[in-house]
C-alpha positions as CSV (number, residue, x, y, z in Angstrom):
1,M,245.7,11.7,155.9
2,L,242.2,12.2,157.4
3,C,241.3,15.5,159.2
4,V,238.6,14.5,161.8
5,L,235.7,17.2,162.9
6,N,234.2,15.8,166.2
7,Q,230.5,16.5,166.9
8,K,227.9,15.1,169.2
9,V,224.2,15.7,169.5
10,I,221.6,14.6,172.1
11,M,217.8,14.5,171.5
12,I,214.6,13.9,174.1
13,E,210.9,13.4,173.1
14,R,208.1,15.6,174.3
15,V,204.7,14.2,173.3
16,T,202.1,17.0,172.6
17,N,198.6,16.6,171.3
18,N,199.7,13.0,170.5
19,V,202.5,14.2,168.3
20,S,206.1,13.7,169.0
21,K,208.6,16.2,168.7
22,P,212.6,16.1,169.5
23,H,213.9,18.8,171.5
24,V,217.5,18.9,171.9
25,F,219.7,20.2,174.7
26,M,223.7,21.2,174.3
27,K,226.7,21.6,176.1
28,V,229.1,23.3,173.7
29,C,231.6,21.0,172.5
30,N,229.7,18.2,174.0
31,Y,226.5,17.6,172.0
32,R,224.3,15.3,173.3
33,F,221.1,13.9,172.2
34,F,219.0,11.2,174.0
35,I,216.9,9.6,171.3
36,T,213.5,8.2,172.0
37,L,212.5,8.1,168.5
38,V,213.6,6.4,165.6
39,L,215.8,7.8,163.2
40,T,213.6,8.0,160.5
41,M,211.3,10.5,162.0
42,L,214.4,12.5,162.9
43,M,215.5,12.5,159.5
44,V,212.0,13.8,158.2
45,L,212.1,16.6,160.8
46,L,215.3,17.8,160.2
47,S,214.9,18.0,156.5
48,E,212.0,20.5,157.4
49,A,214.6,22.8,159.2
50,Q,215.0,26.0,157.1
51,C,216.1,29.0,157.9
52,P,213.7,32.1,157.0
53,V,215.1,34.7,155.0
54,F,215.2,37.5,157.1
55,T,214.5,40.5,154.5
56,N,211.3,38.9,153.1
57,L,208.8,40.6,155.2
58,N,206.2,38.1,153.6
59,G,208.1,35.0,154.1
60,N,206.7,31.8,156.0
61,G,207.3,32.1,159.8
62,V,207.8,36.2,159.4
63,T,205.0,38.4,161.9
64,C,205.3,41.9,161.6
65,Q,203.7,43.8,164.1
66,Y,203.1,47.5,165.4
67,G,201.8,49.6,168.3
68,T,202.6,52.3,170.9
69,T,205.6,52.3,173.7
70,S,203.2,50.0,175.8
71,N,202.4,47.7,173.9
72,P,204.6,46.7,170.5
73,F,202.7,43.7,169.5
74,M,199.1,45.4,169.4
75,H,198.2,44.9,165.6
76,T,199.6,42.8,163.3
77,G,200.6,43.7,159.8
78,I,203.3,45.4,157.8
79,V,203.4,49.3,157.7
80,P,205.3,50.7,155.0
81,G,207.4,52.9,156.4
82,R,208.0,51.3,159.9
83,H,208.4,47.8,158.2
84,T,210.9,48.4,155.4
85,V,213.4,46.7,153.2
86,I,216.3,48.4,152.6
87,T,218.4,47.7,148.9
88,Q,220.6,50.4,147.8
89,Q,223.7,51.8,149.9
90,G,223.5,55.0,151.1
91,T,224.6,56.5,154.3
92,D,221.9,57.7,157.3
93,F,222.7,61.3,157.3
94,R,221.2,61.6,161.1
95,T,224.3,60.2,162.2
96,G,226.1,62.4,160.0
97,G,226.6,60.2,157.6
98,H,228.6,57.9,159.4
99,L,226.4,54.8,159.3
100,S,226.0,53.0,156.1
101,L,222.5,51.8,155.3
102,L,224.0,48.2,154.2
103,P,226.8,46.1,156.3
104,P,229.8,45.1,154.3
105,G,228.6,41.6,152.4
106,E,224.8,42.5,152.5
107,N,223.0,43.6,149.6
108,K,219.6,43.9,151.8
109,V,218.2,44.8,155.1
110,I,215.7,45.7,157.4
111,K,214.7,49.0,158.5
112,L,212.7,48.6,161.6
113,G,210.7,52.0,162.8
114,N,211.3,55.2,161.3
115,E,212.3,59.2,162.1
116,L,209.1,59.8,163.3
117,T,207.5,60.6,166.5
118,G,204.3,59.6,168.2
119,A,205.6,57.4,170.8
120,E,205.1,54.3,168.3
121,A,206.5,50.8,168.5
122,E,207.3,48.0,166.2
123,A,208.3,44.5,166.2
124,I,209.0,41.6,163.7
125,T,209.0,37.9,164.8
126,Y,211.0,35.1,162.8
127,T,209.8,31.9,163.9
128,F,211.7,28.8,161.8
129,T,213.1,25.1,163.0
130,V,217.1,24.8,163.5
131,D,218.8,23.1,160.8
132,P,221.9,21.1,162.8
133,D,224.1,21.8,159.6
134,H,223.4,25.7,159.7
135,A,222.9,26.3,163.4
136,I,224.8,29.5,164.6
137,L,222.3,32.5,164.4
138,L,224.2,35.4,162.5
139,L,222.4,38.6,163.7
140,K,223.4,42.2,162.2
141,F,222.3,45.2,163.4
142,A,222.6,49.0,163.7
143,V,220.5,51.1,166.1
144,V,220.0,55.2,166.0
145,F,218.0,56.8,168.9
146,Q,217.3,60.6,169.4
147,D,218.6,61.1,173.2
148,P,216.2,63.6,174.9
149,G,217.5,62.7,178.4
150,H,214.1,61.6,179.8
151,P,213.8,59.0,182.6
152,S,215.2,55.3,181.0
153,P,211.9,53.7,181.2
154,A,210.8,56.6,178.9
155,Q,213.4,56.6,176.4
156,P,213.8,55.2,172.9
157,R,214.8,51.5,173.5
158,F,215.8,48.5,171.0
159,V,215.8,44.8,171.7
160,V,216.5,41.8,170.3
161,R,216.3,38.4,171.1
162,V,215.8,35.0,170.6
163,L,213.3,32.6,172.2
164,N,212.5,29.2,172.5
165,A,209.4,27.2,171.9
166,A,208.4,28.2,175.7
167,G,209.2,31.9,175.1
168,Q,212.8,31.8,177.4
169,L,216.0,32.9,176.0
170,V,218.0,30.1,174.6
171,E,221.3,31.8,176.5
172,T,221.5,34.1,179.3
173,C,223.7,36.3,176.7
174,A,220.6,35.7,173.8
175,K,219.5,39.1,174.3
176,Y,220.7,42.9,173.3
177,D,218.1,45.6,175.4
178,V,219.1,48.9,175.1
179,T,218.0,52.2,175.8
180,A,219.2,55.7,174.3
181,A,221.9,57.4,176.8
182,G,224.7,59.5,176.6
183,N,227.7,56.7,177.4
184,I,226.4,53.4,175.9
185,P,228.9,50.5,175.5
186,G,229.5,50.4,171.2
187,F,227.7,53.6,170.5
188,S,228.8,56.7,169.0
189,S,227.4,60.2,168.8
190,Q,226.2,62.7,166.6
191,G,224.7,65.9,168.4
192,R,221.9,64.6,170.5
193,V,221.7,61.7,168.3
194,R,222.9,58.2,169.7
195,Y,223.9,55.2,167.1
196,R,225.4,51.8,167.1
197,P,227.5,51.0,164.1
198,W,226.9,47.6,162.1
199,T,227.4,44.7,165.1
200,N,227.7,41.2,164.7
201,V,226.0,38.6,166.9
202,G,226.6,35.0,166.7
203,I,224.3,32.4,168.9
204,D,224.9,28.7,168.8
205,L,221.5,26.7,168.5
206,F,222.9,23.3,167.8
207,R,221.0,22.3,171.1
208,Y,217.9,23.1,169.2
209,A,218.5,21.7,166.1
210,G,215.0,19.9,164.8
211,Q,213.2,22.8,167.3
212,T,211.3,25.8,167.1
213,I,213.0,28.9,167.9
214,K,211.7,32.4,167.7
215,V,214.3,35.8,166.9
216,Q,212.1,38.9,168.0
217,F,213.3,42.7,167.1
218,I,211.7,45.4,168.6
219,T,212.1,49.5,168.2
220,Y,210.6,51.6,170.6
221,D,209.9,55.7,170.4
222,C,210.5,57.8,173.5
223,S,207.2,57.4,175.0
224,Y,206.7,61.0,175.6
225,H,205.9,61.5,172.2
226,G,208.2,63.9,171.1
227,H,211.7,61.4,169.8
228,Y,212.1,58.6,167.6
229,G,214.1,55.4,167.8
230,Y,214.9,52.8,164.9
231,A,217.1,50.0,163.8
232,Y,218.5,48.2,160.7
233,F,219.1,44.5,160.9
234,T,219.4,41.6,159.3
235,A,220.5,37.7,160.1
236,S,221.6,34.3,158.6
237,C,222.0,30.8,159.7
238,I,225.3,29.4,158.7
239,S,227.6,26.7,159.3
240,N,228.7,25.6,163.4
241,N,231.6,23.1,162.0
242,L,235.4,23.9,161.7
243,A,236.1,23.8,158.0
244,L,239.3,23.0,155.9
245,S,240.4,26.0,153.8
246,A,244.0,24.7,152.3
247,C,245.9,21.2,152.6
248,D,249.4,21.2,151.9
249,G,251.0,18.0,152.9
250,D,251.5,18.3,156.9
251,Q,250.1,21.8,156.8
252,I,246.1,22.3,157.0
253,T,244.2,25.7,157.6
254,L,240.7,25.4,159.7
255,V,238.3,28.3,159.7
256,A,235.5,28.9,162.2
257,P,232.3,30.9,161.1
258,S,233.0,34.6,160.3
259,G,231.1,37.6,161.7
260,F,232.2,37.4,165.9
261,A,233.7,39.3,168.0
262,A,236.8,37.4,169.3
263,Y,238.2,34.0,168.5
264,H,240.8,32.2,170.7
265,W,242.6,28.9,168.7
266,D,244.3,26.9,171.0
267,N,247.5,27.5,169.0
268,G,247.2,31.1,170.1
269,S,245.7,32.5,166.8
270,S,243.1,35.6,167.3
271,S,241.5,35.5,163.7
272,P,239.0,33.1,162.2
273,S,241.3,30.9,160.5
274,A,244.6,29.0,161.9
275,G,247.1,26.8,160.5
276,Y,248.3,23.3,162.1
277,T,250.7,21.1,161.2
278,V,249.6,17.3,161.4
279,Q,251.9,15.6,164.0
280,G,250.0,12.4,165.0
281,N,246.6,12.8,166.6
282,T,246.0,16.5,166.8
283,T,243.2,17.9,169.1
284,V,242.3,21.4,167.4
285,N,239.8,24.1,169.4
286,C,238.3,27.5,169.1
287,L,236.7,29.4,171.6
288,I,234.4,32.1,169.6
289,T,233.1,35.3,171.3
290,S,230.3,37.5,170.4
291,V,229.8,40.8,171.2
292,T,227.2,39.9,173.6
293,G,229.1,37.8,175.5
294,C,228.1,34.7,174.1
295,Q,230.8,31.7,173.6
296,F,231.2,28.6,172.2
297,T,234.3,26.2,171.4
298,L,234.0,24.2,168.4
299,S,236.7,21.3,167.9
300,G,238.1,18.9,165.9
301,T,240.8,15.8,165.5
302,I,243.6,15.9,162.7
303,S,244.8,12.6,162.3
304,S,247.2,10.8,160.0
305,D,246.2,7.3,161.0
306,E,246.2,5.1,157.9
307,G,243.9,3.0,159.5
308,L,240.7,5.3,159.7
309,P,237.6,4.3,157.9
310,T,237.4,4.4,154.6
311,Q,233.7,4.0,154.3
312,S,230.4,6.0,156.4
313,M,228.6,3.3,159.0
314,V,226.4,3.4,161.9
315,I,227.0,1.8,165.0
316,Y,225.3,0.4,167.9
317,D,226.3,-0.4,170.9
318,T,225.7,-0.4,175.4
319,I,228.1,0.6,178.2
320,G,227.5,0.5,182.1
321,Q,226.8,4.2,183.5
322,G,229.9,6.0,184.4
323,D,232.4,3.7,181.9
324,S,234.2,5.4,179.2
325,Y,234.0,4.5,175.7
326,N,237.3,3.9,173.2
327,Q,236.7,1.9,169.9
328,N,235.1,2.1,167.2
329,Y,237.2,5.2,166.1
330,F,235.3,7.1,169.4
331,N,237.3,8.2,172.6
332,L,234.8,9.4,174.9
333,P,235.1,10.1,179.0
334,S,233.1,8.5,181.7
335,Q,229.5,8.5,180.5
336,N,227.6,10.0,183.7
337,E,224.2,10.5,182.2
338,T,222.2,7.6,181.0
339,G,220.0,7.0,178.1
340,T,220.8,6.8,174.4
341,F,223.0,9.0,172.9
342,M,224.2,9.7,169.1
343,Y,227.4,10.8,168.6
344,H,228.9,11.7,165.5
345,T,232.3,12.0,163.7
346,T,233.3,13.2,160.1
347,F,236.7,12.7,158.5
348,F,238.1,14.4,155.6
349,N,240.8,13.3,152.9
350,T,243.0,15.9,153.7
351,S,245.1,14.7,150.6
352,D,242.2,16.4,148.3
353,C,240.3,19.2,150.5
354,S,237.5,18.9,147.8
355,G,237.1,15.1,148.5
356,G,234.1,13.5,150.0
357,E,233.1,12.9,153.7
358,I,233.1,9.7,155.7
359,S,230.8,9.7,158.3
360,I,230.5,7.5,161.7
361,T,227.4,7.5,163.5
362,L,227.4,5.9,167.4
363,Y,224.1,5.3,169.1
364,L,225.5,4.5,172.3
365,T,223.0,3.6,174.8
366,V,224.5,4.3,178.7
367,L,222.9,1.9,181.6
368,Q,222.7,2.9,185.2
369,H,224.6,0.2,186.9
370,Y,222.4,0.2,190.0
371,H,218.9,1.4,190.0
372,F,217.7,1.9,193.5
373,Y,214.1,1.8,194.4
374,R,212.0,2.0,197.7
375,D,208.5,1.2,198.0
376,A,205.8,0.1,200.3
377,V,203.1,-2.5,200.5
378,C,200.2,-4.0,203.3
379,Q,201.0,-7.2,204.7
380,G,199.7,-10.4,202.6
381,M,199.9,-8.8,199.4
382,D,202.0,-9.9,196.5
383,Y,204.8,-7.3,194.8
384,N,205.9,-7.8,191.4
385,A,207.8,-4.8,190.2
386,H,211.7,-3.5,188.9
387,G,211.9,-7.4,188.8
388,F,211.1,-8.5,191.8
389,H,208.7,-11.1,192.6
390,Y,207.3,-11.8,196.1
391,T,204.0,-13.0,197.0
392,N,201.6,-12.9,200.3
393,L,204.3,-10.5,202.1
394,Q,204.4,-10.8,205.7
395,A,205.2,-7.3,207.6
396,G,208.6,-6.2,207.9
397,H,211.5,-4.6,205.7
398,Y,213.3,-5.9,203.0
399,V,216.1,-4.9,201.0
400,D,217.0,-7.3,197.9
401,T,218.8,-7.3,194.7
402,V,218.0,-8.7,191.5
403,I,220.2,-8.7,188.2
404,V,217.9,-7.3,185.0
405,Q,219.2,-8.2,181.9
406,S,218.0,-7.2,178.2
407,S,219.2,-6.8,174.7
408,D,220.4,-3.5,175.4
409,G,222.9,-5.0,178.0
410,Y,222.2,-5.0,181.9
411,S,221.3,-3.3,185.5
412,I,221.6,-4.0,188.5
413,N,217.9,-3.3,190.6
414,V,218.0,-2.9,194.4
415,L,215.0,-3.2,196.4
416,N,214.2,-1.5,199.6
417,L,210.4,-2.8,200.6
418,T,208.6,-1.7,203.7
419,V,205.8,-4.0,204.5
420,N,202.9,-2.8,206.3
421,P,201.2,-4.6,209.0
422,S,197.1,-4.8,208.4
423,F,195.4,-2.2,210.1
424,S,193.3,-2.5,213.2
425,L,192.3,0.1,215.9
426,S,190.2,-3.3,217.7
427,N,192.7,-4.0,220.1
428,T,193.5,-0.5,221.2
429,S,191.4,2.3,223.1
430,I,191.7,5.9,223.9
431,S,193.6,7.2,227.2
432,G,191.8,9.7,229.6
433,S,189.5,11.1,232.1
434,T,185.9,9.3,231.7
435,I,184.5,11.5,234.3
436,L,184.8,15.4,234.9
437,C,182.9,18.5,235.5
438,K,182.1,20.9,232.9
439,N,184.4,24.0,232.1
440,S,187.0,21.7,232.9
441,E,190.3,20.6,230.2
442,A,191.4,17.4,230.0
443,I,194.2,15.2,227.8
444,Y,193.0,12.5,225.6
445,S,195.6,10.2,223.8
446,L,196.1,7.0,221.9
447,P,198.8,4.7,223.4
448,N,201.4,3.3,221.0
449,P,200.1,4.9,218.3
450,E,203.0,3.3,215.9
451,G,202.2,2.5,212.3
452,I,199.2,4.9,212.0
453,E,199.7,7.9,209.1
454,T,197.1,10.3,209.9
455,F,194.8,11.2,213.0
456,Y,191.6,12.9,213.1
457,W,189.6,13.7,216.4
458,D,186.2,14.3,216.0
459,V,184.3,16.1,219.2
460,P,180.9,17.2,219.3
461,E,179.3,20.8,220.2
462,G,180.1,22.0,223.5
463,V,183.4,20.4,223.5
464,S,186.1,22.3,222.1
465,L,189.4,21.2,220.4
466,M,192.4,23.2,221.9
467,S,195.3,21.7,220.4
468,G,196.5,18.4,218.7
469,Q,194.4,18.0,215.6
470,G,196.6,15.8,213.0
471,T,198.6,13.8,216.4
472,S,197.8,11.1,218.5
473,S,197.0,13.4,221.5
474,V,194.6,16.3,222.0
475,D,193.6,18.5,224.4
476,L,189.9,19.0,225.2
477,Y,187.8,22.1,227.3
478,F,184.2,20.8,228.1
479,T,182.0,23.7,228.1
480,D,178.6,24.0,229.7
481,F,177.1,23.2,226.3
482,A,179.0,19.9,226.1
483,P,176.5,16.8,226.1
484,N,176.3,14.2,229.1
485,P,177.7,11.6,228.1
486,A,180.4,13.3,225.5
487,I,181.2,10.7,223.0
488,I,184.9,11.7,221.4
489,S,186.0,9.7,218.1
490,L,189.2,9.0,216.9
491,T,190.0,7.7,213.3
492,G,193.5,6.3,212.5
493,A,194.8,5.4,209.3
494,N,197.6,4.0,207.0
495,G,198.5,3.0,203.4
496,C,197.1,-0.6,204.6
497,G,193.3,0.8,206.2
498,S,191.6,3.0,208.0
499,G,189.4,2.5,211.5
500,T,187.9,4.7,214.5
501,I,187.2,4.4,218.4
502,Q,185.7,5.8,220.5
503,I,185.4,7.0,224.4
504,S,182.4,8.2,226.3
505,V,183.0,11.1,229.0
506,S,180.6,12.0,231.7
507,N,180.3,15.7,232.6
508,Y,178.6,17.1,235.0
509,P,178.0,20.8,236.2
510,T,178.7,23.2,238.8
511,Y,176.0,24.1,241.2
512,H,175.0,25.4,244.7
513,I,173.5,24.2,247.9
514,Y,171.6,26.3,250.2
515,F,170.2,25.3,253.9
516,Q,169.4,26.3,257.3
517,D,170.0,24.5,260.9
518,S,170.0,25.6,264.7
519,L,172.6,24.9,267.3
520,C,172.3,25.6,270.9
521,T,175.2,27.9,272.6
522,G,178.3,26.4,273.4
523,N,178.1,23.9,271.0
524,E,180.3,23.0,267.9
525,Y,178.6,22.4,264.2
526,H,180.4,19.4,262.1
527,Q,177.9,18.3,259.8
528,N,176.6,19.1,255.9
529,G,180.7,19.6,255.0
530,F,181.3,22.7,257.5
531,N,183.3,22.4,260.9
532,L,182.3,25.5,263.2
533,P,183.8,26.4,266.2
534,R,182.0,26.6,269.5
535,Q,178.9,28.9,269.2
536,D,178.7,31.1,272.2
537,S,176.2,33.8,270.9
538,T,172.7,33.5,269.8
539,G,171.1,34.8,266.9
540,W,171.0,34.2,262.8
541,F,174.7,33.2,261.5
542,T,175.6,32.8,257.5
543,Y,178.5,30.5,256.9
544,M,179.5,29.6,253.4
545,N,182.1,26.5,252.2
546,H,183.2,25.9,248.8
547,F,184.1,22.1,248.1
548,Q,183.9,20.0,245.0
549,Q,183.0,16.4,245.2
550,H,180.8,15.3,242.3
551,C,180.9,18.8,240.8
552,L,178.4,19.9,243.7
553,V,179.2,23.4,245.5
554,S,177.5,23.6,249.0
555,S,176.7,26.8,251.3
556,Q,175.1,27.5,254.5
């Protein structure tokens, strides 16, 4: 009888300073790795992964810092009394002896901060590479605050957070940030002292296997210099697999990593272990919850199939996007992500719990069934991309399909290609008035602007562009200072070239004409643009007449 514990992982490659580094992304219970580098590099990298000894302040990747509440990272170095290793069991007398210095199962912890005041703050940061075989980060901490009742930003404070290489939280729940107060969930009180008993928090880092992460602890006094805040902590990296703890015929016991707030097995068990009876193929799931709310699921399959493998092997295969995969000891649902994924299954011989493991590794390449491409070129050009080959293309719109085959399988490429005509403005002209008066407004435009992507209008000094720059039509105003003629230019362009056309606009000023004339009484006057009635009186008379003709205004 064999017990199958299923697990899959995903890797992608990031290149920094010409060095390839794998970065892993996870959805709990479905670990998928997009492989872009060779397996040998992966094994070298993972062989270097090592969880730090969190109680060794001089260890590799351990940075101790100290400062004030405004900046805990001001100075680097170990300060006795502020970065302390506790090795003897006892109790914290400020909690009335209720808080043990060492949690169950531990013989050494760190005390960060102290009982002194002065607006001090301390930090310890652990930087390390995640080991995929020990990817559960188990944090244990206890916190002690004085509660002076200051405004919250000035109160003593404790922070623990887990960050990726970019300085971002690895999970939204991968941060515990608490400030002294009288009603903090999980805390107890001893007078004005608030303390949290030893608490376990687990975070699944499997999707960061092979990547560098940071675990950071920070303590703050009150910022008014009169009250303290400190914490005790330790941490470790534990296995992220379900394990066999007992085998008795058809009865087996599976165990999840210990130290979490809650367990929910699919058989109803709420403890770290659960017993199962093997009946054909049995799927096992355990939902694990941390006190911060972080959750993840570990899954496995128990099978009594005697046809399961007897030796480890590596398999390479290819399917199309959206297809399921049901062969070679794997039953995978529809694969909607493209790339190369690594799946790993481990089998145990349940007739002997101490028997060796049999591992099956599958590298599954998922190809898109259809690749859609949209592109544009100019008339007369050739096109050679995505498996398509054309020469001397003519203007128009084309849709085509080609099947691309390779050693990894096949994909269907669909091309949506636009061939733009060669650009030319030689057969068109700007529309608008070519003669007008100064201090007047006119519209100029380009008829049939289709195929032109950008428009730029250039006008001389004295001509104001009121609106329309960047379009095929503009509104211009010709001031008294406009040159005569005024040359208006339009430059148009698209991906196939550019061109410029012009229009010359004659613009004339408006001015007055004064003249004298005489008339005998009893006569009308119809000259020089005037039409006056019969004049029966003698003397000098002034008449004005406004009219526009070639921008001239006359009066008498």
